[in-house]
C-alpha positions as CSV (number, residue, x, y, z in Angstrom):
1,D,42.2,87.0,103.1
2,F,45.2,86.5,105.6
3,R,48.8,86.5,105.9
4,L,50.5,83.6,107.6
5,I,53.9,84.5,109.1
6,S,55.9,81.6,109.9
7,A,59.9,81.0,110.7
8,T,62.2,77.8,110.2
9,T,65.7,76.9,110.6
10,R,65.2,74.1,107.6
11,S,67.1,74.8,104.3
12,P,65.1,76.1,101.3
13,E,65.4,72.8,99.6
14,E,63.7,70.9,102.3
15,I,60.7,72.8,102.1
16,P,58.0,71.1,99.9
17,P,57.9,73.0,96.6
18,A,54.1,73.4,96.9
19,I,54.3,75.4,99.9
20,R,57.2,77.1,99.0
21,S,56.0,78.4,95.6
22,R,53.2,80.4,97.8
23,C,56.0,82.1,100.2
24,L,57.9,85.1,100.4
25,E,61.1,84.3,101.4
26,I,62.8,86.3,103.6
27,F,66.4,85.3,104.8
28,F,68.1,86.4,107.9
29,K,71.9,87.3,108.1
30,P,73.5,84.5,109.8
31,L,75.3,85.3,113.1
32,L,79.1,86.2,113.2
33,P,81.5,85.7,116.1
34,E,80.8,89.3,117.1
35,D,77.1,88.8,117.5
36,I,77.7,85.3,119.5
37,C,79.6,87.4,121.7
38,V,76.5,90.0,122.4
39,I,74.4,86.9,123.4
40,V,76.9,85.3,125.5
41,K,77.3,88.3,128.0
42,N,73.8,88.9,128.1
43,A,72.8,85.4,129.0
44,V,75.7,85.9,131.5
45,N,73.9,88.7,133.0
46,K,70.9,87.3,133.3
47,I,71.8,84.7,135.2
48,G,73.8,86.7,137.5
49,F,77.2,85.4,136.6
50,E,80.5,86.6,135.5
51,I,82.6,85.1,132.8
52,D,86.4,85.8,131.6
53,D,87.4,86.9,128.1
54,L,88.9,83.6,127.3
55,S,85.8,81.8,127.7
56,I,84.1,84.2,125.6
57,S,86.5,83.5,122.9
58,T,86.3,80.1,123.3
59,I,82.2,80.2,123.0
60,K,82.2,82.3,119.9
61,K,84.8,79.7,118.1
62,Y,82.4,76.9,118.6
63,A,78.8,78.4,118.6
64,T,77.2,79.1,115.4
65,N,73.7,80.2,116.8
66,G,72.3,81.5,119.6
67,R,70.9,78.7,121.0
68,E,74.1,76.7,121.0
69,A,75.9,79.7,123.0
70,V,73.0,79.9,125.8
71,N,73.2,76.1,125.9
72,I,77.0,76.3,126.6
73,I,76.4,79.1,129.4
74,Q,73.8,77.3,131.1
75,M,76.1,74.1,131.3
76,A,79.0,76.1,132.3
77,A,77.1,77.8,134.9
78,G,75.8,74.4,136.5
79,L,79.6,73.3,136.8
80,A,80.4,76.7,138.6
81,T,77.5,76.2,140.9
82,R,78.7,72.9,141.8
83,E,81.9,74.3,143.3
84,S,79.9,77.3,144.9
85,R,81.4,79.9,142.3
86,K,79.6,82.7,140.4
87,R,82.1,83.3,137.9
88,I,82.4,81.0,134.5
89,E,86.0,80.0,133.9
90,A,87.5,78.6,130.8
91,R,87.7,75.3,132.1
92,D,84.0,75.0,132.5
93,V,83.3,76.0,129.1
94,E,85.9,73.7,127.3
95,W,84.2,70.7,129.5
96,V,81.0,71.5,127.9
97,I,82.2,71.7,124.4
98,N,84.0,68.4,124.9
99,S,81.3,66.4,126.4
100,G,78.9,68.0,123.5
101,Q,81.3,67.5,120.9
102,Y,81.1,70.7,119.1
103,T,82.9,71.4,116.2
104,P,84.9,74.7,115.4
105,R,83.6,77.4,113.2
106,P,85.3,77.0,109.7
107,E,86.9,80.4,110.0
108,R,90.3,80.8,108.2
109,K,92.6,83.8,107.3
110,V,95.0,84.5,104.5
111,N,98.4,83.4,104.6
112,T,101.4,85.9,105.4
113,K,103.2,85.5,102.2
114,P,102.7,84.2,98.7
115,Q,103.2,80.9,97.7
116,V,103.1,78.3,94.6
117,G,100.0,76.7,93.9
118,L,98.6,78.2,96.7
119,V,95.1,80.1,96.2
120,N,92.1,81.5,98.2
121,G,89.0,80.6,97.0
122,L,85.7,81.3,98.2
123,A,82.5,78.9,99.5
124,V,79.1,79.0,100.8
125,Y,78.0,76.7,103.4
126,G,75.4,76.5,105.8
127,P,72.7,79.2,106.0
128,N,74.4,81.4,103.1
129,M,77.9,81.7,105.3
130,G,80.7,82.4,103.2
131,I,84.1,81.1,104.0
132,L,87.8,81.1,102.7
133,L,88.4,78.2,101.0
134,E,92.4,76.9,100.4
135,I,93.2,75.4,97.3
136,E,96.5,73.9,96.8
137,A,98.1,72.2,93.8
138,T,101.5,70.8,93.0
139,A,102.8,69.8,89.4
140,I,105.8,67.6,88.5
141,K,107.2,67.3,84.9
142,T,106.9,64.1,83.6
143,E,107.4,62.2,80.1
144,K,105.4,63.9,77.2
145,G,101.6,63.0,77.6
146,Q,102.2,60.6,80.5
147,G,100.9,63.0,83.2
148,N,98.0,62.0,85.8
149,L,95.6,64.4,87.7
150,L,95.1,63.3,91.5
151,V,92.4,65.3,93.2
152,T,91.9,65.0,97.0
153,G,90.0,66.4,99.8
154,V,86.6,66.8,97.7
155,V,83.4,65.3,98.8
156,E,82.0,63.3,95.8
157,E,78.4,62.7,97.4
158,E,76.2,64.5,100.1
159,E,72.8,63.7,101.7
160,M,70.1,66.1,101.8
161,G,66.7,66.1,103.3
162,G,64.7,65.7,106.5
163,S,64.3,62.4,108.6
164,A,61.3,61.3,106.3
165,H,63.4,60.6,103.3
166,R,67.1,61.7,102.0
167,L,68.1,62.3,98.6
168,K,71.8,62.0,97.3
169,R,73.5,64.1,94.8
170,K,76.7,63.9,93.2
171,G,79.4,66.7,93.6
172,T,80.3,68.8,91.0
173,A,83.9,70.0,91.8
174,R,85.4,67.0,89.8
175,G,83.6,68.6,86.7
176,S,85.0,71.6,87.4
177,V,88.6,70.6,87.4
178,D,87.9,68.8,83.9
179,N,86.8,72.3,82.5
180,V,89.9,73.7,84.0
181,M,92.1,71.1,82.4
182,T,90.5,72.1,79.0
183,V,91.2,75.8,79.4
184,I,94.6,75.6,80.6
185,R,95.7,73.4,77.6
186,K,93.4,75.4,74.9
187,Y,93.7,79.0,76.2
188,L,96.7,79.2,78.8
189,G,99.4,77.2,76.3
190,I,100.2,74.6,78.9
191,D,99.8,70.9,78.1
192,S,98.9,69.7,81.4
193,R,99.3,66.1,80.2
194,D,102.9,66.3,80.7
195,Y,102.8,66.9,84.3
196,D,101.7,64.8,87.4
197,I,99.5,67.2,89.0
198,H,97.9,67.0,92.6
199,L,95.0,69.3,93.5
200,N,93.9,69.5,97.2
201,F,91.2,71.0,98.8
202,P,92.4,70.6,102.7
203,G,90.2,71.2,105.8
204,G,87.3,69.4,104.9
205,V,85.3,72.3,103.9
206,P,82.1,71.7,101.8
207,L,82.8,72.9,98.2
208,D,80.5,74.6,95.8
209,G,82.3,72.9,92.9
210,P,81.4,75.2,89.9
211,S,82.3,78.3,91.7
212,A,85.7,77.2,92.6
213,G,86.6,76.7,88.9
214,V,88.7,80.1,88.7
215,A,90.5,79.3,91.8
216,I,91.4,76.0,90.7
217,A,92.7,77.1,87.4
218,V,94.9,79.7,88.9
219,S,96.4,77.1,91.4
220,I,97.2,74.5,88.7
221,Y,98.8,77.3,86.3
222,S,100.6,78.7,89.2
223,A,102.2,75.1,89.9
224,I,103.0,74.5,86.6
225,N,104.8,77.7,86.0
226,N,106.5,77.7,89.4
227,L,105.1,81.5,90.0
228,P,103.7,82.5,93.3
229,V,100.0,83.8,93.5
230,D,99.3,87.2,95.5
231,N,98.2,85.8,99.1
232,Y,95.7,88.9,99.7
233,V,93.6,88.2,96.6
234,A,90.4,85.8,97.0
235,M,88.5,84.7,94.1
236,T,85.4,82.9,92.9
237,G,83.7,82.0,89.6
238,E,82.7,79.3,87.4
239,L,85.1,78.6,84.5
240,S,83.5,77.5,81.3
241,I,85.4,75.5,78.7
242,R,85.9,78.6,76.5
243,G,87.8,80.3,79.2
244,Y,84.9,82.8,80.2
245,V,84.5,83.4,84.0
246,K,80.5,82.6,84.7
247,P,78.3,83.8,87.4
248,V,78.0,82.2,90.7
249,G,75.7,82.6,94.0
250,G,76.3,83.9,97.1
251,V,78.8,86.5,96.1
252,I,78.1,88.8,99.0
253,P,78.6,86.6,101.6
254,K,81.7,85.5,100.0
255,I,83.1,89.1,99.9
256,E,82.2,89.5,103.4
257,A,84.0,86.2,104.3
258,A,87.0,87.3,102.3
259,K,87.1,90.7,104.2
260,R,87.1,88.8,107.7
261,A,90.0,86.5,106.4
262,G,92.0,89.6,105.9
263,A,91.9,89.6,101.8
264,K,92.4,93.1,100.1
265,T,91.1,92.4,96.8
266,V,88.3,90.1,95.7
267,I,87.9,88.7,91.9
268,I,84.2,88.2,90.9
269,P,82.5,87.6,87.7
270,K,81.6,90.4,85.6
271,E,77.9,89.3,85.4
272,N,78.1,89.3,89.4
273,W,78.7,92.9,89.5
274,L,76.8,95.6,91.5
275,D,77.2,99.3,91.8
276,S,77.0,98.8,95.6
277,F,80.2,96.9,95.8
278,K,82.0,100.6,94.9
279,T,81.0,101.4,98.6
280,Y,83.4,98.7,100.1
281,D,86.4,99.2,101.7
282,L,88.2,96.4,99.6
283,K,88.8,96.4,96.0
284,I,86.6,94.1,94.1
285,I,87.6,93.3,90.5
286,A,84.9,92.1,88.1
287,V,86.3,89.8,85.1
288,D,85.0,88.2,82.1
289,R,88.0,85.9,81.0
290,I,90.5,83.7,83.0
291,E,93.7,85.4,81.3
292,E,92.2,88.7,83.3
293,V,92.4,86.5,86.7
294,I,95.9,85.5,86.0
295,E,97.0,89.0,85.2
296,H,95.8,90.3,88.6
297,V,97.0,87.3,90.8
298,I,100.1,86.1,89.6
299,F,103.0,88.3,90.6
300,A,105.0,87.8,87.4
301,R,102.3,88.7,85.1
302,K,100.9,91.7,87.2
303,A,104.5,93.2,86.8
304,E,104.4,92.5,83.1
305,M,101.0,94.6,83.0
306,R,102.6,97.2,84.8
307,N,105.6,97.5,82.6
308,K,103.4,97.6,79.6
309,T,101.2,100.4,81.1
310,V,104.4,102.7,81.7
311,S,105.8,102.1,78.4
312,V,102.6,103.1,76.5
C-alpha cells in the first residue's frame, strides 16, 4: 500500500477520468497581483539587482503565475546587464512584455456612478479565478411585436483538451439569454418583443453562460425601463424559465473578485449560501427569485421597498 502525490498545471477536465476517479483533488489558490509582487521582489534580491515600483506594478499586471514573473525578471535583468546597470527599469520590463506578447490580467473595477443597462456580473476563468464581468444592454421601442434581439461579445464555441486531441463545446450564454427573455415577459410584466434589444459582453472575457442569467435579466430590465442599476452591487446566478435563481459554481472566488473590484454588495443564489459568508466584510444577499434581485439593485425599486417598510 502506498500514496502517490503528484502536481499538475492541467485543468481537471484534461486528466483522464480513469486516473482522476482514483485521486483526492486539492486545488491551490491562484496567485493574486499581491502574490506576484512578493515573487518579483524575491527574484530581484536573489540576483543582486534593484527594481523600481513602476516596473513591479507592470509585472504584476501581466504575470499570472510565478514562473512568468521570474522569466520577465530574468530577461529584464539581462537587458540591464548589457548596459552595465544593476537596476531594472520600466523600459526593460516593457520590452520583455512586448516581445513576449504577454496579455494583461482581466482585472476590472466597478463604475463610479450608476448607469442604465450596465450591470456587474461575475464569472470564473482559468484556475478558479473570479472576475468582474460588465454586461450592458440598450433597448429601443419599436412597433408592437416587431422587436429584435442582438447579442454580441459572446464566444459561441471553445476548444478543450491537450495536444493529442481537442474537443469543442458550444457556449451556453445564448441559451441563458433565451431564458431571460421568457422570464421578463411572464414574471416582470414586460413584452420584450416590442423593443430592439442589444445585449453586449465587452472585453472578450470568457463567459460562464448560465451563471450570468440574473445579471443579464437585470441589464435588460434596466434598459427597457430606463432605470439605473446600483453600481456597487455585483451578482451571479442562473435564471430558470420560472423566474427562480438557481445555484452556480465558483461562488467564493466570485465574491473575492467583487471585493477586489470595489463592490459593496454581492447577490448570490440562496442555495449557494454558507454561514461563513457572515464573516465577510461586504454585504452578501442570498435570493430565490428574480423579483428579489430587482428590488435590491434597481434604485427606483429600492426606494419603493424602503417606503413600504416605513409605512408599515
